[in-house]
N, C-alpha and C positions, 0 to 999 in steps of 0.2 A: 890290282883291284880296286873296281870301281866304287866310291863310296854310297853309302846306303841312301835313297832319297826318305824325304819324311815321312810319307806312307808308311814307307819299309818298316825306319825307325818307332814309329807309331804302335806298329805290328808286334815288334819283338819287343816292344815295352808292355804291350797288351798280354802278351803271352807268358813273358816271365814274370809280372805283376799276379797271377793264379800259383804260378810253381811257387813262391814264395811265400804268400799266403797257406798254402797247401803242406809245405815242409815246417812250419811254425806251429801249425794244427795237427801235424802228423805226430810230432815231438809232443805237445801237449796230452796228444789223447794216450802216447803210450805211459806218463805219468799221473795224469788224472783221468775221473770216468764223471760225466753226467748224473744229475741226482734221478734215482729212479721216477718213473712216469707214475707208479701206484706207492701205496702207503707199504713200506717195507715190511717184511714178515719179522716177526722177535722170536726168541729163544722159548718155547713152556709156556707160550701164551697167545694162543691165538687170538687175532683182531675182530671184534664184531661190531657193529653200529653201537648194540647195546653197552658194550664195555666203554667204547670211544665217549657217550653222551656221561654215562656215570663217571669216566675219568674225568673229562669235563668241568662238570659239578665240583669234584672231588678238590681239583687244582686250581678253583679259584675259593673255595671254603675257608675262609679262616678259622674255622670251628674243630679245624685239626689240628690247631696249636692247645696250648695249655690257658692262653690267654683270652684265645677269641679273636686277636688282630692279625694274626701274620696267618695268610696261606701261601701255596707255592708261587703263585703269580706274583707276592710281594718282592721275593727276590728275583723271579725268571717274568718279570713282565712283559708281557705279549706287545704291549705297547711304545715298549722302549728297546725293541732291539732283541728281546729274551732275556734280557738281564736287569737288574736297578741301577745300573749306571755309577753305582756307589765304591769308594776305594775297597771298603769291605762292607758287607752285608752286616744292617742292623737287625737284632733279632729280639729274643722276648728279655721284658725290662731292660729294654733299650740298647741291651748289649751288643757289642761290635765283637763280631766273628773273626775267624784269623786269616781268611782268603777272600780275594776277590770273586763276585759268583760270574761263573761261566753262563753263556747262553745256553736255552732248551730248544733253542730253534736248529735242527738238524740233527740235537744229539743224539736219536737213534741210531744212525750213522756212525759213533764212536766205537771205537774201539774196547773202551772201558770209559767209565765217570770218575768225575771228580779230577781236580791237578796232579792229584799222584794215584788214580785209576785202584784206587781200593773197594769203588762197587763195579762188578760186572757190567751189569747192565742196567736199563732205567728202574725196573722193578725195586733193584737194591739199594740206588739212589733214593727212589722216594722216600724210603723210609727212613732215611740218615737226618736230613734235618729235621723230620717232624718228633725224633728222638731225642735230638743235640740240644745240649741244657742253653748254650748260647742263640738258639734260632729258634724253635716251634715248640721244647720244652716238654712234650708229652708223651703218652706211654703207649704201647699197644693196645692193652685192655680198656685206658678210657676213650681211646678213638672208636675202639669197637662200640665201647658203652654208647659213646655221642652216637654212633651212627645207628644202632640199635633204636636210641628211643625214638626216634624219627621215621614214621611207617612207610613216609615215601621214598625215604633212602632204601628200606628193607626192601620196598618193590623192587628199586631200581636193582640193586644186588641180586635177586632172586632172575630177572629178567637177562642180567649181564653173566650170572654163573648157575644156570640151569640144573647139572648135575649134582650141586653139591647140597647136600643137607640142610648144611649152616652157611649160607651162601657170607655173611656178612661178618669180613674176618681183617685182618690186618695184611693178612697176605693179598689177598682178594685186592684190597683197598690200593694197594702198590700194583697191582697186574692193571687195573681199570687205569690209572695213572700214567702208566706207560703205552697205555693203549689210546691214549688221546696224544701222549705227546708224540708217538711217533706220526701222527698227521699232520705234525708240524715242520714240513718240509718246504723250503724255498726258494725257486729255481730263481737262475738270475741269469744275467746278461752271459755270462761266462759258458752255463749250460746250451744256449740257445750257438754259442761259437763253437763249442766239442759238438754241437749237432749238424755243423757245418754252416752256418749263418755267418758271413765273413763281415759282415756288416756290424754285427751284435757289440764290437768292441771297436771303440776309438782308435787311430794311430798310436796315441802315446798309451794305451793301455796294451796296446800289444806290443811294442817296446818292454812295456813292464813284463809284460809275460815271458818277452823271450830272456829279459836280466834274471827275472826271477828262478827261470830254468838256470840260467848258465851260471849266475854266481854260487847257484849252490842251495838256496833258499829250499827248493823241494827234496833236499835230506830228509828233513823232517816235515816237510808240509806238504802231502802230496794226496792222490787217492782220491775220492768222493769228496770226502769234506774239506780238502785242501789243509790236512794235519788230522789230530783226533787219534792218533794211533802211533804207537813207540815212545819209548820212555828214550830223555837226553838230559844232559847234565846241561845247566842252566849255566852257563860259562866255559863253553866247552873252549875258547881257546882264550879269551878273556874275560876273568870272572867280574860282572858288573860292580858295583860298590853297593854299600847296604842301605842306601836310599831305594834301590831296586830289587834288589837280592837282600833280605833280612836274613841276618847270620842264624837265628831262632828258627827260621822255619827251613828243614832239611828235605822238606819234599816226599818222595818216596823212601826214604829212609825211616821214618814213620808207620810203613805198612812192611816192610822187608825184613827191618834191623840189619842191613847188608851196607857196610862201610861205603860199597861202591855207588852205592843210592843216595846217597846226601847230597843235595841238590838237585837230585834228577827230579824232571817232571812231565808227565805228558805233553806229547808237542799240542800246541793249542790249534783247534779247529778255526780255521780262517774266515769259512762263510759269514757274513755279516758283519766283520770284523769293524766297518767304520760305522755301525752303529752301537757300537760296545764299548767303547772308553769307560773307565779307565781301563790299562793295560798290563797283562802280566800276573799272576798270582796273586802279587804284592797290590795289584791295582795302583801302582806309585807312576805312572805316566799317562796323561791324557790327550797328548798329542801323537796320533798315527804315522806321522811323518819320525817324529822321534824315536818310537817305538821300532821302527824300520830299522833304523840306522844303528840304534842301541842290538837289534839283534845281528845286523852286518857284523859291528866289530865283535861284541861276543860270542859269535856262535861261527862264524866264518871266517874272521880274521880280516875283515873289508873294509875299508873305510869308504863307503860310499858317499858318491858326489852329490853337490846338491840336485842335480839334473836325474841322475840315477835314483835317489831316493823318491822326486815327486813320479818319476814314470813306475817303481815299484807301487807305490801309494795307487795310481792311476789306476794299475793291473786289481787291486785289492777292491777298490771301489766297484770291479765288474762282481765283484762277487755279493754285492748287496742286492738280494732276492725279494720276490713279492712274499708278503708276509699271507699265508692262510687268513679268510676273515673267520671271526672267531667272536659269535651271538655270546654276549654277557647270561651265564644261564640263569635261572630264577629257582635259588635254592630251598630245600624244604624248610619250614620251621621248627623253631625248637618246641618241646612238649615240658611238661611237669617235671618229664627223668631225664632230662639233658642235664651232663654237667655244669654245672655254672663255671664261668672261667676264673683262672686266677692268674695273677702274677706277679705269683711267690717265687722269688728265687731260692732255687734248692741248691747246698754245697754240690759241688763237683765231683 
């Protein structure tokens, strides 16, 4: 057989490269989905511009907390990746919470909310921190009294919930916050790649994507949010030490009281993971490369090489998306009827 000339070799390589790229993307498309191009619909809460605008004001309003200090944005700061970049959040009376704060970005796409999945959706999630003694330490009645004391809020609620005779309610507050949070979608280079742009990822990121799939990371981290669904034991193969997996936090067991759910947690969504250190529910690991190595050993039984870890981290960086521009709202002023802030810590 006559050897191929240089031109023929070049042609073969040119034809083979797209095939390899298409094969990798075909495999990825079977496991992941790009972000939706419109605001996702949510159950039992039709999203409107009026709800979004009201929800944005409520998201930034610290008067939803008993002390008048903490807002939703305190622990889910939109300027720092949708979380607070603390090991555990600090709340009412400077108390520390029990777990690391998850990002609010793309959270509407999660199967359930919180590390243990105890809230079915963002409406339920929004109510939790407001009433938690170590977070915002407020009550539904006091929240409603606060909001009704400000005429501008009453007008906004009437516009957002025109069918309701009494629109200023704790439930409607949660629906409005959910509507705003549903807009916090962050398209990333990985979405462009899934949509057909071969150059959206670097060669190193493509190698990391291939490893992410072949090593088995996709067993827990797949779908549109690259996680955020399913419940798995932390330490499936090798249980991490107490410095990473505190023995007193048994995860989903607290929700189900089922022994099999001890140390089981919802799979973390990995979009924008490069922005949201520290990692895991305990917030004990600050380095993304270290977190990847821990997951390889504890969940997959894989002793990842230094190069493999670097390549997977490079892929994870392709999940860093464009955060929507949010104009800080001007909030209604208090009136004589607005409940005064209190920093009192009540017995739990």
